[in-house]
Structures are given as structure tokens and as C-alpha cells.
C-alpha positions as CSV (number, residue, x, y, z in Angstrom):
1,M,15.3,2.0,6.5
2,N,13.9,0.9,10.1
3,E,14.1,-3.1,10.0
4,E,11.4,-3.0,12.6
5,T,8.5,-1.6,10.1
6,T,6.3,-3.8,8.2
7,R,7.0,-4.6,4.5
8,V,3.6,-3.6,2.2
9,T,2.6,-3.7,-1.0
10,V,0.9,-0.7,-2.9
11,Y,-1.4,-1.3,-5.8
12,T,-1.3,1.9,-7.7
13,K,-2.2,3.4,-11.2
14,P,-0.6,6.3,-13.1
15,R,-1.6,9.8,-12.3
16,C,-3.2,9.0,-9.2
17,P,-2.7,11.7,-6.5
18,Q,-3.7,9.4,-3.6
19,C,-1.4,6.9,-5.0
20,E,1.5,9.4,-4.8
21,A,0.6,10.7,-1.3
22,T,0.4,7.2,0.0
23,K,3.9,6.5,-1.5
24,R,5.5,9.3,-0.1
25,Q,4.1,9.0,3.4
26,L,5.6,5.4,3.4
27,T,8.9,6.6,2.4
28,R,8.8,9.6,5.1
29,Q,7.7,6.8,7.9
30,G,10.7,4.4,6.6
31,V,8.4,1.7,5.6
32,E,9.7,-0.4,2.5
33,F,7.2,-1.1,0.1
34,D,6.5,-2.7,-3.4
35,T,4.6,-1.0,-6.0
36,V,2.5,-2.8,-8.5
37,D,0.7,-0.8,-11.6
38,I,-2.9,-2.3,-11.6
39,T,-3.1,-1.1,-15.2
40,S,-0.5,-3.2,-16.3
41,D,-2.2,-6.6,-15.8
42,P,-6.0,-7.2,-16.1
43,A,-5.6,-10.3,-13.5
44,I,-4.0,-8.2,-11.0
45,L,-7.0,-5.8,-11.1
46,A,-9.5,-8.4,-11.2
47,E,-8.1,-9.8,-8.0
48,I,-8.1,-6.4,-6.3
49,Q,-11.8,-5.7,-7.4
50,A,-12.7,-9.3,-6.5
51,A,-11.3,-8.7,-3.0
52,G,-13.7,-5.9,-2.6
53,F,-11.4,-2.6,-3.4
54,R,-13.0,-0.1,-5.8
55,Q,-10.2,2.7,-5.5
56,A,-6.7,3.0,-5.8
57,P,-4.1,2.8,-3.9
58,V,-4.8,-0.3,-2.4
59,V,-2.1,-1.1,0.5
60,M,-1.8,-4.8,1.9
61,T,0.4,-5.9,4.8
62,A,0.5,-9.6,6.2
63,D,-2.0,-8.0,8.7
64,T,-4.1,-5.4,7.1
65,S,-5.2,-3.9,3.9
66,W,-7.1,-0.6,3.1
67,S,-7.8,1.7,0.2
68,G,-7.3,5.3,-0.2
69,Y,-4.7,7.7,1.2
70,R,-4.5,6.7,5.0
71,P,-1.9,8.5,6.8
72,D,-3.3,7.3,10.1
73,L,-2.6,3.5,9.0
74,I,0.4,4.2,7.5
75,R,1.6,5.6,10.8
76,A,0.3,2.6,12.5
77,I,2.0,0.0,10.5
78,A,5.4,2.1,10.5
79,S,5.3,1.6,14.4
80,Q,4.7,-2.3,14.3
81,P,7.3,-5.0,14.2
82,V,7.8,-7.0,11.1
83,S,5.5,-10.1,11.4
84,A,7.3,-13.2,11.1
């Protein structure tokens, strides 16, 4: 793992092709990430929806967030140093 990459959280759900593609791309780019299943806790799902997200996966870093499979944004965060 490249310690210069940004840590991310991926909010995901079961049987989600975009979620799986996002996790594979993060792994390929050497980005460490935590996975949170949004179907496991209604409060987490409510928080994600309150933040304006309507599709999975939702990817959050200290500096940015987005939903859906975005390999361009994954490459961008993989090239950034860790935020202090």
C-alpha cells in the first residue's frame, strides 16, 4: 500500500456492480478504504440520503465525496498525499 494515498470510506450495498467496481479500482490504485454496508443500519442510510446522495456507492474522503463509479476521481485521490 502506498502510504501517500488518501484514506477513503465506501458506503456500499450488497449485489451492487458499481460498488464492486469502485472497490476493485481503489484496490488497484493502492488506496486503503473502509467499507460500510448502508443496508446494515437505517441511520447510516438516512445520513447518506440527508447529505444528498441517491445512489451507491458513496465514496468519502477528508476532502471530497461522490456517488457512483468514478475511476477518474479514484485516480485523482490515489495521487494525492494524505490529509493531516
